[in-house]
C-alpha positions as CSV (number, residue, x, y, z in Angstrom):
1,M,-25.5,-229.2,177.8
2,K,-22.3,-231.3,177.6
3,I,-21.2,-231.4,174.0
4,I,-18.2,-233.1,172.3
5,I,-17.1,-231.6,169.0
6,L,-14.9,-233.9,166.9
7,G,-12.8,-232.0,164.4
8,A,-11.4,-228.5,164.9
9,G,-11.5,-227.4,161.3
10,R,-13.4,-224.3,160.1
11,V,-16.8,-225.8,160.9
12,G,-15.8,-227.4,164.2
13,A,-14.1,-224.1,165.4
14,S,-17.2,-222.1,164.4
15,V,-19.5,-224.5,166.2
16,A,-17.3,-224.4,169.3
17,A,-17.3,-220.6,169.3
18,N,-21.1,-220.5,169.0
19,L,-21.8,-223.1,171.7
20,A,-19.2,-221.8,174.2
21,S,-20.8,-218.4,174.2
22,E,-24.0,-220.0,175.3
23,A,-22.7,-221.6,178.6
24,N,-22.4,-225.1,177.3
25,D,-19.8,-227.5,178.5
26,V,-17.8,-227.9,175.2
27,T,-14.9,-230.3,174.5
28,V,-13.1,-230.2,171.2
29,V,-11.1,-233.2,169.8
30,D,-8.5,-233.0,167.1
31,N,-5.1,-234.3,166.2
32,D,-3.6,-230.9,165.7
33,E,-2.2,-229.6,169.0
34,A,-1.6,-226.1,167.7
35,V,-5.1,-225.7,166.5
36,L,-6.5,-226.9,169.8
37,E,-4.2,-224.5,171.8
38,D,-5.5,-221.6,169.7
39,L,-9.1,-222.6,170.3
40,K,-8.5,-222.9,174.1
41,D,-6.9,-219.5,174.2
42,R,-9.9,-217.8,172.5
43,F,-12.8,-219.7,174.1
44,D,-13.8,-221.2,177.4
45,I,-13.6,-224.8,176.2
46,R,-11.7,-228.0,177.0
47,T,-9.6,-229.7,174.3
48,V,-8.4,-233.3,173.8
49,R,-5.8,-234.4,171.3
50,G,-6.4,-237.7,169.6
51,H,-8.1,-239.6,166.8
52,A,-11.9,-238.7,166.8
53,S,-13.3,-242.2,166.4
54,H,-11.0,-244.0,168.9
55,P,-12.9,-245.3,172.0
56,E,-10.0,-244.0,174.3
57,T,-10.1,-240.5,172.9
58,L,-13.9,-240.3,173.3
59,M,-13.7,-241.6,176.8
60,H,-11.0,-239.0,177.6
61,A,-13.2,-236.3,176.2
62,G,-16.0,-237.2,178.5
63,G,-18.1,-239.5,176.3
64,E,-19.6,-241.4,179.3
65,D,-21.9,-238.5,180.2
66,A,-22.0,-236.4,177.0
67,D,-25.4,-235.2,175.9
68,M,-24.3,-234.7,172.3
69,V,-21.5,-235.7,169.9
70,I,-21.0,-233.5,166.8
71,A,-18.6,-235.2,164.4
72,V,-17.4,-232.7,161.8
73,T,-13.9,-234.0,160.9
74,G,-12.8,-233.9,157.3
75,S,-13.5,-237.6,156.9
76,D,-17.1,-239.0,156.4
77,E,-15.9,-242.4,157.5
78,T,-14.3,-241.1,160.8
79,N,-17.5,-239.1,161.5
80,M,-19.8,-242.2,161.0
81,V,-17.5,-244.5,163.0
82,A,-17.3,-242.0,165.8
83,C,-21.1,-241.9,166.1
84,Q,-21.2,-245.7,166.2
85,V,-18.6,-245.8,168.9
86,A,-20.4,-243.1,170.9
87,Y,-23.7,-245.1,170.6
88,T,-22.2,-248.5,171.4
89,L,-20.0,-247.6,174.3
90,F,-21.8,-244.6,175.9
91,H,-25.4,-244.6,174.5
92,T,-24.9,-240.9,173.7
93,P,-28.4,-239.4,173.3
94,T,-27.7,-237.2,170.2
95,K,-25.2,-238.0,167.5
96,I,-24.6,-235.6,164.6
97,A,-22.3,-236.3,161.7
98,R,-21.2,-234.3,158.8
99,V,-21.4,-236.5,155.8
100,R,-20.4,-234.9,152.4
101,S,-20.4,-237.9,150.0
102,V,-23.5,-238.3,147.9
103,E,-22.7,-242.0,147.7
104,Y,-23.5,-242.3,151.4
105,L,-26.3,-239.7,151.5
106,N,-28.2,-241.5,148.7
107,H,-28.8,-244.5,151.0
108,P,-30.6,-243.2,154.1
109,R,-31.0,-246.7,155.5
110,L,-27.4,-246.7,156.3
111,F,-28.0,-244.3,159.2
112,A,-30.7,-246.2,161.0
113,Q,-30.1,-247.0,164.8
114,E,-29.5,-250.6,164.0
115,A,-27.0,-249.8,161.3
116,L,-24.9,-246.6,161.6
117,P,-26.6,-244.7,164.5
118,V,-26.5,-241.2,163.3
119,D,-29.4,-239.1,164.5
120,V,-28.7,-236.0,162.4
121,L,-26.9,-235.8,159.1
122,I,-25.3,-232.5,158.1
123,S,-24.2,-232.0,154.6
124,P,-22.6,-228.4,154.3
125,E,-22.5,-228.7,150.5
126,Q,-26.2,-229.4,150.2
127,L,-27.1,-226.6,152.6
128,V,-25.0,-224.1,150.7
129,T,-26.4,-225.3,147.4
130,D,-30.0,-224.8,148.7
131,Y,-29.1,-221.3,150.0
132,I,-27.6,-220.1,146.7
133,E,-30.5,-221.5,144.8
134,R,-32.9,-219.4,146.9
135,L,-30.6,-216.4,146.2
136,I,-30.8,-216.9,142.5
137,E,-34.6,-217.2,142.7
138,H,-34.8,-213.8,144.4
139,P,-32.4,-211.4,142.7
140,G,-31.6,-208.4,144.9
141,A,-31.7,-210.4,148.2
142,L,-28.8,-210.7,150.6
143,Q,-30.3,-213.7,152.3
144,V,-33.4,-215.9,151.7
145,L,-34.2,-218.4,154.5
146,D,-37.1,-220.9,154.7
147,F,-39.4,-221.5,157.6
148,A,-42.4,-223.9,158.0
149,G,-41.2,-226.0,155.0
150,G,-40.8,-223.0,152.8
151,R,-44.3,-221.5,153.3
152,V,-42.7,-218.5,155.0
153,Q,-39.4,-216.8,154.1
154,L,-37.2,-214.4,155.8
155,V,-35.5,-212.1,153.3
156,A,-32.7,-209.6,153.8
157,V,-32.4,-206.7,151.3
158,R,-30.3,-203.6,151.1
159,T,-32.5,-200.6,150.4
160,Y,-31.7,-198.5,147.3
161,H,-32.6,-195.0,146.3
162,G,-35.8,-195.2,144.2
163,G,-37.5,-198.0,146.3
164,P,-41.1,-196.9,146.9
165,L,-40.9,-197.2,150.7
166,V,-37.4,-195.6,151.0
167,G,-37.8,-192.3,152.9
168,H,-41.3,-193.3,154.2
169,E,-42.6,-194.7,157.4
170,L,-43.1,-198.5,157.7
171,S,-46.7,-198.0,158.2
172,N,-47.0,-197.1,154.5
173,L,-46.1,-200.7,153.6
174,K,-49.6,-202.0,154.0
175,K,-51.1,-198.9,152.1
176,H,-48.7,-199.7,149.2
177,M,-49.7,-203.3,149.0
178,P,-53.3,-203.9,149.8
179,G,-54.0,-207.6,150.3
180,I,-50.4,-208.5,151.0
181,D,-49.2,-208.9,154.5
182,A,-45.6,-208.7,155.6
183,R,-43.7,-207.9,158.7
184,V,-40.3,-206.1,159.0
185,A,-38.6,-208.0,161.7
186,S,-35.4,-205.9,162.0
187,I,-33.4,-203.1,160.4
188,F,-29.6,-202.8,160.6
189,R,-28.3,-199.2,159.9
190,Q,-24.6,-198.8,159.7
191,G,-24.2,-202.2,161.3
192,K,-26.5,-201.4,164.4
193,P,-29.9,-203.0,164.9
194,I,-33.1,-200.9,165.1
195,T,-36.3,-202.5,166.3
196,P,-38.9,-201.3,163.8
197,S,-42.2,-199.7,164.6
198,G,-44.9,-198.2,162.4
199,D,-43.2,-194.7,162.4
200,T,-39.7,-196.0,161.6
201,I,-38.5,-194.3,158.4
202,I,-36.6,-196.6,155.9
203,E,-33.3,-195.0,154.8
204,V,-31.1,-195.7,151.8
205,D,-28.6,-198.4,152.5
206,D,-30.5,-200.0,155.4
207,E,-30.3,-203.7,155.7
208,V,-33.9,-204.7,156.2
209,F,-35.1,-208.3,157.3
210,F,-38.7,-209.0,156.5
211,L,-41.0,-212.0,156.8
212,A,-43.8,-212.8,154.3
213,A,-45.5,-215.9,152.7
214,R,-43.3,-217.2,149.9
215,K,-45.7,-216.1,147.2
216,H,-45.5,-212.4,148.3
217,I,-41.7,-212.1,148.7
218,R,-41.1,-210.5,145.3
219,A,-43.9,-207.9,145.8
220,V,-42.4,-206.9,149.3
221,M,-38.9,-206.6,147.9
222,S,-40.1,-204.2,145.2
223,E,-41.0,-201.8,148.0
224,M,-37.4,-201.6,149.2
225,R,-35.5,-201.3,145.9
226,K,-36.2,-201.2,142.2
227,T,-37.5,-204.5,140.9
228,E,-34.9,-206.6,139.3
229,K,-35.6,-208.7,136.3
230,Q,-35.7,-212.5,136.7
231,V,-32.5,-214.4,136.3
232,K,-31.8,-216.1,133.0
233,R,-28.0,-216.6,132.6
234,V,-25.8,-218.0,135.3
235,I,-22.0,-218.6,135.4
236,L,-20.6,-220.9,138.0
237,A,-16.8,-220.7,138.7
238,G,-15.7,-224.1,140.1
239,G,-17.0,-227.6,139.4
240,G,-16.3,-229.0,142.9
241,N,-19.1,-230.5,145.1
242,I,-21.1,-227.3,145.5
243,G,-20.6,-226.1,141.9
244,T,-21.7,-229.6,140.6
245,R,-24.7,-229.9,142.9
246,L,-25.9,-226.3,142.1
247,A,-25.5,-226.8,138.3
248,T,-27.5,-230.1,138.5
249,A,-30.2,-228.3,140.6
250,I,-30.7,-225.3,138.4
251,E,-29.7,-226.3,134.8
252,N,-33.3,-226.9,133.8
253,Q,-34.5,-223.4,135.0
254,Y,-31.6,-221.2,133.8
255,Q,-28.9,-221.0,131.1
256,V,-25.9,-222.4,133.1
257,K,-22.2,-222.3,132.3
258,I,-19.7,-223.8,134.6
259,I,-16.0,-222.9,134.5
260,E,-13.6,-225.7,135.6
261,H,-9.8,-225.5,135.4
262,N,-9.0,-229.2,135.7
263,E,-9.4,-231.0,132.3
264,D,-10.3,-234.4,133.6
265,H,-12.9,-233.0,136.0
266,A,-14.3,-230.8,133.2
267,R,-14.7,-233.8,130.9
268,H,-16.4,-235.7,133.8
269,L,-18.8,-232.7,134.4
270,S,-19.7,-232.5,130.7
271,E,-20.7,-236.2,130.6
272,H,-22.9,-236.0,133.8
273,L,-24.7,-232.6,133.4
274,D,-27.7,-232.6,131.0
275,K,-28.0,-228.9,129.8
276,A,-25.2,-226.9,131.6
277,M,-22.3,-225.9,129.3
278,V,-18.9,-226.8,130.7
279,L,-15.9,-224.6,130.0
280,L,-12.3,-225.5,130.6
281,G,-10.4,-222.5,131.9
282,D,-9.6,-220.1,134.7
283,A,-12.6,-218.1,136.1
284,A,-10.2,-215.1,136.7
285,D,-9.3,-215.0,133.0
286,K,-10.6,-211.7,131.6
287,E,-10.6,-212.8,128.0
288,L,-12.6,-216.0,128.8
289,L,-15.3,-214.0,130.8
290,L,-15.6,-211.5,127.9
291,E,-15.9,-214.3,125.3
292,E,-18.7,-215.8,127.4
293,N,-20.6,-212.5,127.6
294,I,-20.1,-211.8,131.2
295,E,-21.7,-208.4,130.7
296,N,-25.0,-210.1,129.9
297,T,-24.7,-212.5,132.8
298,D,-27.4,-212.2,135.5
299,V,-25.5,-214.1,138.3
300,F,-21.8,-215.0,138.7
301,C,-21.1,-217.5,141.5
302,A,-17.4,-218.2,142.6
303,L,-17.5,-221.6,144.2
304,T,-13.9,-222.9,144.2
305,N,-12.0,-224.2,147.3
306,D,-9.7,-221.2,147.1
307,E,-11.5,-218.1,148.7
308,E,-8.9,-215.6,147.5
309,A,-9.5,-216.8,144.0
310,N,-13.2,-216.6,144.5
311,I,-13.0,-213.0,145.7
312,L,-10.8,-212.0,142.8
313,S,-12.9,-213.7,140.0
314,A,-16.1,-212.2,141.6
315,M,-14.6,-208.7,141.6
316,L,-13.5,-209.1,138.0
317,A,-16.9,-210.4,137.0
318,M,-18.5,-207.4,138.7
319,R,-16.1,-204.9,137.0
320,L,-16.8,-206.6,133.5
321,G,-20.6,-206.1,134.0
322,A,-22.2,-209.1,135.7
323,R,-25.4,-208.0,137.3
324,K,-24.9,-209.9,140.6
325,V,-21.9,-211.7,141.9
326,M,-21.6,-214.1,144.8
327,S,-18.6,-215.6,146.4
328,L,-18.0,-218.6,148.7
329,I,-15.8,-217.4,151.6
330,N,-14.8,-219.3,154.7
331,R,-13.1,-216.6,156.7
332,A,-15.4,-214.3,158.6
333,S,-12.9,-211.4,158.4
334,Y,-13.1,-211.6,154.6
335,V,-16.9,-211.6,154.7
336,D,-17.0,-208.3,156.5
337,L,-14.3,-206.9,154.3
338,V,-15.9,-207.6,150.9
339,Q,-19.7,-207.9,151.2
340,S,-21.6,-204.9,149.7
341,E,-18.5,-202.9,149.0
342,T,-16.7,-205.3,146.7
343,I,-19.2,-208.1,145.9
344,D,-22.9,-208.5,146.3
345,V,-23.2,-211.5,148.5
346,A,-20.5,-213.4,150.5
347,I,-21.6,-217.0,151.3
348,S,-20.3,-218.6,154.4
349,P,-20.6,-222.4,154.6
350,Q,-20.1,-222.3,158.3
351,Q,-23.1,-220.1,158.9
352,A,-25.4,-222.4,157.0
353,T,-24.0,-225.4,158.8
354,I,-24.2,-223.8,162.2
355,G,-27.9,-222.9,161.9
356,S,-28.6,-226.5,161.1
357,L,-26.7,-227.7,164.2
358,L,-28.2,-225.2,166.5
359,T,-31.7,-226.5,165.6
360,H,-30.8,-229.7,167.6
361,I,-29.2,-227.8,170.6
362,R,-31.9,-225.3,171.3
363,R,-34.0,-226.0,174.3
364,G,-37.8,-226.1,173.9
365,D,-39.4,-227.4,170.7
366,V,-37.3,-225.5,168.1
367,V,-37.6,-226.9,164.6
368,V,-35.5,-224.3,162.5
369,V,-32.6,-222.1,163.4
370,H,-30.9,-219.7,161.0
371,S,-27.7,-218.0,162.1
372,L,-27.5,-214.3,160.8
373,R,-25.0,-211.5,160.4
374,R,-22.1,-213.8,161.0
375,G,-23.6,-215.4,164.1
376,A,-24.5,-212.1,165.9
377,A,-28.3,-212.5,165.2
378,E,-30.6,-215.4,164.9
379,A,-34.0,-216.3,163.4
380,I,-35.8,-219.3,164.9
381,E,-39.0,-221.3,164.4
382,A,-40.4,-222.6,167.7
383,V,-43.5,-224.6,168.4
384,A,-45.8,-223.3,171.2
385,H,-47.2,-226.0,173.5
386,G,-49.5,-226.1,176.5
387,D,-52.3,-223.7,177.5
388,R,-52.4,-220.2,179.2
389,D,-51.6,-221.8,182.6
390,S,-48.6,-223.9,181.5
391,S,-47.1,-221.7,178.8
392,R,-45.8,-218.2,178.8
393,V,-47.0,-217.6,175.2
394,V,-50.1,-219.8,174.5
395,G,-53.4,-217.9,174.8
396,R,-51.7,-214.6,174.9
397,A,-51.7,-211.7,172.3
398,I,-48.2,-210.8,171.2
399,E,-48.5,-207.4,173.0
400,E,-48.9,-209.3,176.3
401,I,-45.7,-211.4,175.9
402,K,-42.6,-210.1,177.5
403,L,-40.1,-210.5,174.7
404,P,-36.3,-209.8,175.3
405,P,-35.0,-206.6,173.8
406,G,-34.4,-206.7,170.1
407,T,-36.7,-209.8,169.7
408,T,-39.6,-209.7,167.2
409,I,-42.3,-212.2,166.5
410,G,-42.7,-212.0,162.7
411,A,-45.1,-214.7,161.7
412,I,-47.2,-217.6,162.9
413,V,-47.9,-220.8,160.9
414,R,-51.1,-222.5,162.0
415,G,-51.6,-225.7,160.0
416,E,-51.3,-224.6,156.4
417,E,-52.2,-221.0,157.3
418,V,-49.5,-218.2,157.4
419,I,-50.3,-215.4,159.8
420,I,-48.2,-212.3,159.8
421,A,-47.9,-211.3,163.4
422,H,-49.5,-208.1,164.7
423,H,-49.8,-206.7,168.3
424,D,-53.2,-208.4,168.8
425,T,-52.4,-211.8,167.2
426,V,-53.1,-214.5,169.9
427,I,-50.8,-217.5,169.9
428,E,-52.4,-221.0,170.0
429,S,-51.0,-224.4,171.1
430,D,-49.1,-226.1,168.2
431,D,-48.5,-222.8,166.4
432,H,-45.2,-222.5,164.7
433,V,-43.8,-219.1,165.9
434,I,-41.1,-217.4,163.8
435,L,-38.9,-215.0,165.9
436,F,-36.0,-212.7,164.9
437,L,-33.3,-212.0,167.5
438,S,-31.1,-209.1,166.6
439,D,-28.9,-210.1,169.6
440,K,-28.2,-213.8,170.0
441,K,-27.4,-213.3,173.6
442,C,-31.2,-213.2,174.3
443,I,-31.7,-216.8,173.1
444,Q,-31.9,-218.4,176.6
445,A,-34.7,-216.0,177.5
446,V,-36.5,-216.8,174.3
447,E,-36.1,-220.6,175.0
448,R,-37.6,-220.2,178.4
449,L,-40.7,-218.6,176.9
450,F,-41.3,-221.7,174.9
451,Q,-40.7,-224.3,177.6
452,V,-43.8,-225.6,179.2
453,G,-43.8,-225.7,183.0
454,V,-46.1,-228.1,184.9
455,T,-46.4,-225.6,187.8
456,F,-46.1,-222.4,185.8
457,F,-48.8,-219.9,186.7
């Protein structure tokens, strides 16, 4: 696929890295020559220096025969105009734009083909807000990801000493929870993937990914670690786009305090939030945190634009007794450094954004993609089409399907019914099949499984 990425910032660079590793023809456009040179040195991509929305720049980048334009510059207006230019001059089939401003997002009619022809809107702030909201809903989880409109969730947990299943074979899971069906999709032990089977023994400190119907998530989590009490008190550090969106989303369910260091912005927040308490101050101020009873806080989220400040304030909150701390971190090297050892959950905006973008790049009918473990693993929801003659999966039991190494079919959604996958489960046409890939390099083999061939026998 020929893809033009407009903007070589953190999101653009991360998308380029992901797509270049999958044998796509990728061109990155940016005004910063040094950034482009660095990308070209690290990845097999082409770069073009210029303004992202200028017709000449897009033409030089190969706009005439591009399959997709992904506009992720720091300017909403540039991204929207670039999609308009690509549509008007080149009839580019797929146009994706990052749009951050709520003022634009609140008016979806703006993005119709006859107005601003953007096929897919990406709002990293909203994706991250939704992601954190799910983590708050499930205390103890490292990741909580939705499939099939939220009917099925993939949850990652780190096993603790005292979890009922720890030290036992996976086959005991069903015995412990009669009437509740779940599937362990993968286990990472000391950073290395293990494909689970019934006789796999769960060990302390394993990172376990499991799939279950939304209503059963808490019960399955309690098998891996001690059940944590539900969240009541939340402190958010930073009242920027994400902090404000999150406070607005959760202030009716929890006791929310938001710490903002800018006086004018703090006043603005206090006027626009209904129940959340707004505090003027520094989230890394020990005295302020103690005054606000940090030791009784269930979740502390550091969400400022300064990732070093986020890490330090989260570390301080943890040391002062916050039950769970999360930090917004952009750099992948920082994520690996601090997660689990220093803070509970490192949140990467790029990973949330990349998953949403990959959904529109995957071949076959793929409706959801989640990028996992800093891009090394992936979970996808693909729709099965055809019949036994035209499809490699339809009409076959899971044990008959030749899955790539490290790939697991975890669940099937058939209409409103959630079916946890077992070896004898037969896939039908129009089933939504949820797969876990511990190695993203196998994605092309999985895509081929779900492509319907007219002459396939």
